[in-house]
C-alpha positions as CSV (number, residue, x, y, z in Angstrom):
1,K,25.1,-27.8,3.8
2,E,22.7,-28.2,6.7
3,K,25.0,-26.4,9.1
4,D,25.1,-23.4,6.7
5,L,21.3,-23.3,6.7
6,D,21.2,-23.4,10.5
7,R,23.2,-20.2,10.7
8,K,21.4,-16.8,11.0
9,P,20.9,-15.1,7.7
10,D,23.4,-12.3,8.5
11,D,26.1,-14.9,9.4
12,L,25.4,-16.8,6.3
13,I,25.6,-13.8,4.1
14,E,28.9,-12.8,5.8
15,R,30.3,-16.1,4.8
16,L,29.1,-15.7,1.3
17,K,30.9,-12.4,1.1
18,N,34.2,-13.4,2.7
19,R,35.0,-16.9,1.4
20,G,35.5,-16.4,-2.3
21,R,39.1,-15.6,-3.2
22,G,39.6,-14.0,-6.6
23,R,35.9,-14.4,-7.1
24,N,35.4,-11.4,-9.3
25,S,37.9,-12.7,-12.0
26,A,36.5,-16.2,-11.7
27,L,33.0,-14.8,-12.0
28,R,33.9,-13.0,-15.3
29,R,35.5,-16.2,-16.7
30,V,32.4,-18.3,-15.8
31,Q,30.1,-15.7,-17.4
32,R,32.1,-15.6,-20.6
33,K,32.1,-19.4,-20.8
34,S,28.6,-20.3,-19.6
35,G,26.5,-17.2,-20.3
36,S,25.1,-17.7,-16.8
37,K,25.1,-14.1,-15.6
38,N,21.3,-14.0,-15.3
39,V,21.4,-17.1,-13.1
40,I,24.0,-15.5,-10.8
41,D,22.2,-12.1,-10.7
42,E,18.9,-13.8,-9.9
43,K,20.3,-15.9,-7.1
44,K,22.2,-12.9,-5.7
45,L,19.0,-10.9,-5.7
46,R,17.1,-13.7,-3.9
47,I,19.9,-14.0,-1.3
48,E,19.8,-10.2,-0.7
49,E,16.0,-10.4,-0.2
50,L,16.5,-13.2,2.3
51,R,19.1,-11.1,4.2
52,K,16.7,-8.2,4.4
53,R,13.9,-10.4,5.7
54,Q,16.2,-12.0,8.3
55,N,14.2,-15.2,7.9
56,K,16.0,-18.6,8.1
57,R,12.9,-20.5,7.1
58,E,12.9,-18.7,3.7
59,I,16.4,-20.0,3.0
60,E,15.4,-23.5,4.0
61,K,12.3,-23.3,1.8
62,L,14.4,-22.1,-1.1
63,A,16.8,-24.9,-0.6
64,R,14.1,-27.5,-0.6
65,Q,12.2,-26.1,-3.6
66,E,15.0,-25.3,-6.1
67,Q,17.0,-28.1,-7.7
68,N,20.6,-28.3,-6.6
69,F,20.3,-25.0,-4.7
70,G,21.3,-26.5,-1.3
71,P,24.6,-27.9,-2.5
72,A,25.2,-24.9,-4.6
73,L,24.7,-22.6,-1.6
74,A,27.2,-24.5,0.5
75,R,29.7,-24.5,-2.4
76,F,29.2,-20.8,-2.9
77,A,29.9,-20.3,0.8
78,R,33.2,-22.2,0.4
79,K,34.5,-20.9,-2.9
80,G,32.6,-17.8,-4.0
81,E,30.2,-16.7,-6.6
82,A,31.8,-18.5,-9.6
83,A,31.5,-21.9,-8.0
84,F,27.9,-21.1,-7.2
85,A,27.2,-20.3,-10.9
86,T,28.8,-23.4,-12.2
87,T,26.6,-25.6,-10.0
88,M,23.4,-24.2,-11.4
89,P,22.1,-25.3,-14.8
90,K,22.2,-22.4,-17.2
91,T,18.5,-22.7,-18.0
92,Q,17.5,-22.5,-14.3
93,V,16.6,-18.9,-13.9
94,I,14.0,-17.9,-11.3
95,N,10.7,-16.9,-12.8
96,R,10.1,-13.4,-11.6
97,Q,6.9,-12.4,-13.3
98,M,6.0,-8.8,-13.1
99,A,2.5,-7.2,-13.3
100,P,1.7,-6.0,-16.8
101,A,1.6,-2.4,-17.7
102,T,-2.2,-2.3,-18.4
103,M,-5.2,-4.2,-17.1
104,K,-9.0,-4.5,-17.3
105,A,-10.9,-2.3,-14.8
106,I,-14.3,-0.8,-14.1
107,V,-13.8,3.0,-14.3
108,L,-16.1,5.9,-13.5
109,D,-17.5,8.6,-15.6
110,P,-18.8,11.1,-13.0
111,K,-20.1,13.7,-15.5
112,N,-22.5,11.2,-17.0
113,K,-23.0,9.2,-13.8
114,T,-22.0,5.9,-15.5
115,A,-19.2,3.4,-15.4
116,K,-17.6,1.2,-18.0
117,L,-15.1,-1.7,-18.5
118,A,-11.8,-0.3,-19.6
119,K,-9.5,-3.0,-21.1
120,D,-6.2,-1.1,-21.2
121,H,-6.2,0.9,-17.9
122,P,-2.8,1.5,-16.4
123,V,-1.9,-0.8,-13.5
124,P,-1.7,1.3,-10.3
125,K,1.8,2.2,-9.1
126,L,2.7,0.8,-5.7
127,R,2.9,3.3,-2.9
128,P,5.2,2.8,0.2
129,D,2.4,1.8,2.6
130,Y,0.4,-0.2,0.1
131,I,0.3,-3.7,-1.4
132,L,-0.1,-4.5,-5.1
133,V,-2.6,-7.3,-5.4
134,K,-3.6,-9.6,-8.2
135,V,-7.4,-9.5,-7.7
136,V,-9.1,-12.9,-7.8
137,A,-12.7,-12.1,-6.7
138,V,-14.7,-9.0,-6.0
139,A,-18.0,-8.5,-4.1
140,L,-20.5,-5.8,-4.6
141,N,-21.8,-3.3,-2.0
142,P,-24.5,-0.7,-2.3
143,T,-21.9,2.0,-2.0
144,D,-20.4,0.9,-5.3
145,W,-23.5,1.7,-7.4
146,K,-24.3,4.8,-5.3
147,H,-20.9,6.2,-6.2
148,I,-21.8,5.8,-9.9
149,A,-25.3,7.1,-9.6
150,S,-24.3,10.2,-7.6
151,G,-21.4,11.1,-9.9
152,A,-18.9,10.7,-7.1
153,G,-15.3,9.8,-7.8
154,A,-12.8,11.0,-10.4
155,E,-12.8,10.7,-14.2
156,N,-11.5,7.2,-15.0
157,G,-11.2,6.5,-11.3
158,I,-11.4,2.8,-10.4
159,S,-14.6,1.5,-8.8
160,G,-15.0,-1.1,-6.0
161,C,-14.2,-1.8,-2.4
162,D,-14.3,-5.5,-1.5
163,Y,-11.9,-8.0,-2.9
164,A,-9.8,-11.1,-2.3
165,G,-6.6,-11.9,-4.1
166,I,-2.9,-12.7,-4.1
167,V,0.0,-10.4,-3.1
168,E,2.2,-9.3,-5.9
169,E,4.4,-6.7,-4.2
170,V,4.7,-5.1,-0.7
171,G,5.5,-1.5,-0.1
172,D,8.5,-0.9,2.1
173,K,6.5,1.0,4.8
174,V,3.9,-1.8,5.3
175,T,4.5,-3.0,8.9
176,K,2.2,-6.1,8.8
177,S,3.8,-9.3,7.6
178,F,3.0,-10.0,4.0
179,K,5.0,-11.5,1.1
180,K,4.5,-12.3,-2.6
181,G,2.0,-15.1,-3.0
182,D,0.1,-14.6,0.2
183,R,-3.7,-15.1,0.0
184,I,-5.3,-11.9,1.4
185,C,-8.6,-10.1,1.5
186,G,-9.5,-6.5,2.4
187,C,-11.3,-3.4,1.3
188,A,-10.2,-0.2,-0.5
189,H,-11.5,3.3,-1.0
190,G,-13.2,2.6,-4.4
191,G,-14.4,5.7,-6.2
192,N,-12.0,7.9,-4.3
193,A,-12.0,11.3,-6.0
194,S,-8.8,12.2,-4.1
195,N,-6.8,9.2,-5.4
196,K,-8.5,7.5,-8.4
197,E,-6.3,4.4,-8.3
198,D,-7.8,3.1,-5.1
199,G,-10.6,0.9,-6.4
200,V,-10.4,-2.9,-6.6
201,F,-12.8,-3.8,-9.5
202,A,-9.8,-4.5,-11.7
203,E,-7.2,-7.2,-12.5
204,Y,-4.7,-5.5,-10.1
205,A,-5.2,-3.2,-7.2
206,V,-3.2,-1.2,-4.7
207,V,-4.6,-1.6,-1.1
208,K,-3.6,-0.1,2.3
209,G,-1.1,-2.7,3.5
210,D,-1.7,-2.7,7.3
211,L,-5.5,-3.0,6.9
212,Q,-5.4,-6.3,4.8
213,M,-6.1,-9.7,6.2
214,H,-4.5,-13.1,5.7
215,M,-7.1,-15.7,4.5
216,P,-7.3,-19.1,6.2
217,D,-7.0,-22.0,3.8
218,S,-10.6,-23.0,4.6
219,L,-11.9,-19.8,3.1
220,S,-12.4,-19.4,-0.7
221,F,-11.5,-16.2,-2.5
222,E,-15.2,-15.8,-3.3
223,K,-16.3,-16.0,0.3
224,A,-13.5,-13.9,1.6
225,S,-14.3,-11.1,-0.7
226,T,-17.7,-10.6,1.0
227,I,-16.4,-9.8,4.4
228,P,-13.9,-6.8,4.7
229,L,-16.1,-3.7,4.0
230,G,-18.9,-5.0,6.2
231,A,-16.4,-5.8,9.0
232,S,-14.9,-2.3,8.9
233,T,-18.4,-0.8,9.0
234,V,-19.3,-3.0,12.0
235,G,-16.0,-2.1,13.7
236,Q,-16.7,1.6,13.6
237,G,-20.5,1.4,14.4
238,L,-20.6,-1.2,17.1
239,F,-17.3,-0.8,18.8
240,Q,-15.3,2.3,18.0
241,K,-17.7,5.2,17.6
242,A,-21.5,4.7,17.9
243,L,-22.4,2.1,20.5
244,K,-18.9,1.5,21.9
245,L,-19.5,-2.2,22.8
246,N,-16.9,-4.4,24.3
247,L,-14.7,-6.1,21.7
248,P,-15.0,-9.9,21.2
249,T,-11.6,-10.2,22.9
250,E,-13.2,-8.7,26.1
251,P,-16.8,-9.9,26.2
252,I,-19.2,-8.5,28.8
253,K,-20.4,-10.6,31.7
254,D,-23.7,-8.9,32.5
255,K,-26.8,-9.2,30.3
256,E,-27.2,-6.3,27.9
257,F,-29.5,-6.1,24.9
258,V,-28.4,-4.7,21.6
259,L,-30.6,-4.3,18.5
260,I,-29.3,-4.8,15.0
261,Y,-31.7,-3.3,12.5
262,G,-31.3,-5.2,9.2
263,G,-29.9,-8.4,10.6
264,S,-30.1,-10.3,7.4
265,T,-28.1,-7.7,5.3
266,A,-24.5,-8.4,4.5
267,T,-23.4,-5.9,7.2
268,G,-26.1,-6.8,9.6
269,S,-25.3,-10.5,9.6
270,L,-21.7,-9.7,10.5
271,A,-22.9,-7.3,13.2
272,V,-25.1,-10.1,14.8
273,Q,-22.1,-12.4,15.0
274,Y,-19.6,-9.8,16.4
275,A,-22.1,-8.6,19.0
276,K,-22.8,-12.2,20.1
277,L,-19.1,-13.0,20.4
278,S,-18.8,-9.9,22.6
279,G,-21.3,-11.3,25.0
280,Y,-24.4,-9.2,24.2
281,T,-28.0,-10.5,23.9
282,V,-28.7,-9.8,20.3
283,L,-32.1,-8.8,18.9
284,A,-32.5,-8.2,15.2
285,T,-35.1,-7.2,12.5
286,C,-35.5,-9.0,9.2
287,S,-38.1,-10.5,6.9
288,P,-39.7,-13.6,8.4
289,H,-38.1,-15.9,5.7
290,N,-34.7,-14.9,7.1
291,N,-35.5,-15.6,10.7
292,A,-33.8,-19.0,10.9
293,M,-30.6,-17.7,9.3
294,V,-30.3,-14.7,11.6
295,K,-31.0,-16.8,14.7
296,K,-28.3,-19.3,13.6
297,L,-25.8,-16.4,13.4
298,G,-26.5,-15.5,17.1
299,A,-29.7,-13.5,17.5
300,T,-31.8,-14.4,20.5
301,E,-35.0,-13.0,19.0
302,V,-35.9,-11.5,15.6
303,F,-38.7,-9.2,14.7
304,D,-40.5,-8.5,11.4
305,Y,-39.7,-4.9,10.4
306,N,-42.8,-4.9,8.2
307,S,-45.0,-5.2,11.2
308,P,-46.7,-1.9,12.3
309,T,-45.9,-2.9,15.9
310,C,-42.3,-3.9,15.4
311,G,-40.8,-1.1,17.6
312,P,-43.2,-1.5,20.5
313,D,-42.8,-5.3,20.3
314,I,-39.1,-4.9,20.8
315,R,-39.6,-2.5,23.7
316,K,-42.0,-4.9,25.3
317,Y,-39.6,-7.9,24.9
318,T,-36.8,-6.0,26.6
319,N,-39.1,-4.7,29.4
320,N,-38.3,-1.1,28.3
321,T,-34.6,-1.5,29.0
322,L,-33.0,-1.4,25.5
323,R,-30.2,1.2,25.4
324,L,-28.3,0.2,22.2
325,A,-29.5,0.1,18.6
326,W,-27.4,0.0,15.4
327,D,-29.2,0.7,12.1
328,T,-27.7,-0.9,9.0
329,I,-30.4,0.5,6.8
330,S,-30.6,4.1,8.1
331,E,-33.5,5.2,5.9
332,H,-37.2,4.8,5.3
333,N,-38.9,3.6,8.5
334,S,-35.7,2.3,10.3
335,P,-35.1,5.4,12.4
336,K,-38.7,5.4,13.5
337,I,-38.7,1.7,14.5
338,C,-35.4,2.0,16.4
339,G,-36.7,5.0,18.3
340,E,-39.8,3.1,19.3
341,A,-37.7,0.1,20.3
342,L,-35.3,2.0,22.6
343,S,-36.3,2.6,26.2
344,S,-38.6,5.5,26.9
345,D,-36.3,6.3,29.8
346,A,-33.9,8.8,28.3
347,S,-31.7,8.7,31.5
348,L,-30.4,5.2,30.4
349,N,-27.8,6.7,28.1
350,L,-29.5,5.7,24.9
351,K,-27.3,5.2,21.8
352,Y,-28.4,5.0,18.2
353,G,-25.8,4.3,15.4
354,T,-26.4,4.7,11.7
355,I,-24.4,4.1,8.6
356,L,-25.9,7.0,6.7
357,P,-26.5,10.6,7.9
358,N,-30.1,11.2,8.5
359,E,-31.7,14.3,9.9
360,D,-35.2,12.7,10.2
361,I,-34.7,10.8,13.5
362,P,-37.5,10.7,16.0
363,R,-36.4,11.4,19.6
364,K,-33.2,12.9,18.3
365,N,-32.8,15.1,21.4
366,E,-33.1,12.0,23.7
367,L,-30.5,9.8,21.9
368,Q,-26.8,9.9,21.3
369,V,-26.9,9.6,17.5
370,T,-23.7,8.7,15.7
371,S,-23.2,8.2,11.9
372,T,-20.1,6.6,10.7
373,L,-18.3,6.5,7.3
374,M,-15.8,3.6,6.9
375,Y,-13.6,5.5,4.3
376,T,-11.9,7.3,7.2
377,I,-10.0,4.2,8.2
378,F,-7.3,4.8,5.6
379,N,-5.9,7.8,7.4
380,E,-6.0,9.9,4.2
381,K,-7.8,13.2,3.5
382,F,-10.6,12.9,0.9
383,E,-13.7,14.6,-0.4
384,K,-17.0,13.0,-1.0
385,W,-20.5,14.2,-1.9
386,G,-19.4,17.8,-1.4
387,M,-17.9,17.2,2.0
388,S,-14.3,17.2,3.1
389,F,-12.9,14.6,5.5
390,D,-9.5,14.9,7.3
391,A,-7.1,12.0,7.7
392,S,-7.7,10.1,10.9
393,Q,-4.8,8.3,12.6
394,E,-7.3,7.2,15.3
395,D,-9.6,5.5,12.8
396,F,-6.7,3.9,11.1
397,A,-5.2,2.5,14.3
398,F,-8.6,1.1,15.4
399,A,-9.2,-0.5,12.0
400,K,-5.8,-2.1,12.1
401,T,-6.6,-3.6,15.5
402,F,-10.1,-4.7,14.5
403,F,-9.0,-6.3,11.2
404,G,-6.4,-8.2,13.3
405,I,-9.2,-9.5,15.6
406,T,-11.3,-10.4,12.5
407,E,-8.4,-12.2,10.9
408,T,-8.1,-14.4,14.1
409,L,-11.9,-15.0,14.2
410,L,-11.8,-16.1,10.6
411,A,-8.9,-18.5,11.2
412,E,-10.7,-20.0,14.2
413,G,-13.9,-20.4,12.2
414,K,-16.0,-18.1,14.4
415,L,-17.3,-15.8,11.7
416,E,-19.5,-16.9,8.9
417,A,-19.6,-15.1,5.6
418,H,-22.8,-13.8,4.2
419,P,-24.5,-16.0,1.6
420,D,-23.1,-15.1,-1.8
421,K,-24.2,-15.5,-5.4
422,L,-21.4,-16.1,-8.0
423,G,-22.1,-14.1,-11.2
424,K,-20.8,-14.7,-14.6
425,E,-18.5,-12.7,-16.9
426,G,-16.2,-11.2,-14.2
427,L,-16.0,-7.4,-14.2
428,Q,-18.4,-7.2,-17.1
429,G,-20.9,-9.1,-15.0
430,A,-20.2,-6.8,-12.0
431,L,-21.4,-3.8,-14.0
432,K,-24.7,-5.6,-14.6
433,G,-24.8,-6.7,-11.0
434,M,-24.6,-3.0,-9.8
435,E,-27.5,-2.2,-12.0
436,E,-29.5,-5.0,-10.5
437,Q,-28.7,-3.7,-7.0
438,K,-29.8,-0.2,-7.9
439,A,-33.1,-1.6,-9.2
440,G,-33.7,-3.5,-5.9
441,K,-33.5,-6.9,-7.5
442,V,-30.9,-8.3,-5.1
443,S,-31.9,-9.6,-1.6
444,G,-30.4,-11.9,0.9
445,V,-27.2,-12.5,-1.0
446,K,-24.0,-10.7,-1.9
447,L,-23.0,-10.7,-5.5
448,V,-19.5,-12.0,-6.2
449,Y,-17.5,-12.2,-9.5
450,K,-14.2,-13.9,-10.5
451,V,-12.0,-11.4,-12.2
452,D,-10.3,-13.9,-14.6
453,E,-13.7,-14.6,-16.2
454,T,-13.9,-11.1,-17.6
455,P,-14.3,-11.2,-21.4
């Protein structure tokens, strides 16, 4: 009855417990006659889940969606479990599909510096602070093929960082609100030698629960999969560690230049948008054919990194006042150009952030140089490329906050995903895509694959 549904879940459950006289014997009689034990057990399980969630809306939703459940619930409250069972058709058992035991996944072979598609890899076990996700779409990042080419990771460890998918199961220590069926996106520590189940290039994945994001209905799985790793890299580089800019939630009021080197890359295009939302006057480098795109995202002026005068041109444009530069390339000529663009006045507290360690940095003694590695956001110790990294509660806490901000910006339509190119053959195609990235054949787009298209 409606008045039953208006009660708090605890009150309702208490009524369900106390109102059935002789219900155990009645229950046994009904079970013998109707064979409806599965129905009763399934409904009891659902009610227990509702009690734990303390969510009246879940009860209301269940009552609307399941045939005869509303009257049955009221009758159960009056007369006990047996009455509830007789109200439900014997064939109406809730479909509680579980993840299979094995799955398709891209796994690493560090000794031979290769990767392959395994078709019977064990589905990862859910950990308390993780979520089990049915992966719908994955996006490629340079770090994916670099893990393969460098022999990083563990034998048969799962590859891949960026994904979008559907929640299957939520660990009991996840504090953010998620439930089965939610559309989410996020990133994982693909190629993690310390925990080889952490990659997302698979049909199912386990991901750190509090670092995942709800997807707005307006965002497709394919588009959503291109965002998370880039967002986490931007969070560390622009806001937490390297440049320490104001967050979009607290934009600056005074004019301040910031240079994003590589403004048309997947990470750089996000950086341009975040910096603009934070109130900064954004300058960027890119190829001339990407000028319009980068300006549309929020750059006030763009410069051709192929020009021999790129750095001096930026310094001239800013009247020698540029203090902040973030380098999304961090190799080849990018450190030199950024050094030439930053002010010649070292007293201005000059900051230069990179996404790769680089010892060959001009003016190194005049700059505050900070390199970041996004894998520290998971607050778990790991080893990579011969180096050991401690767990960082600070990085985890910031990432949780920053993903929350990003989730809001996506819901408000204030962030635009990088252009993507949808490949064929799912995970099999992703293997080919990583080879194309390694060969330098991919530019201006992020390669995306739908997992259910894997042959």
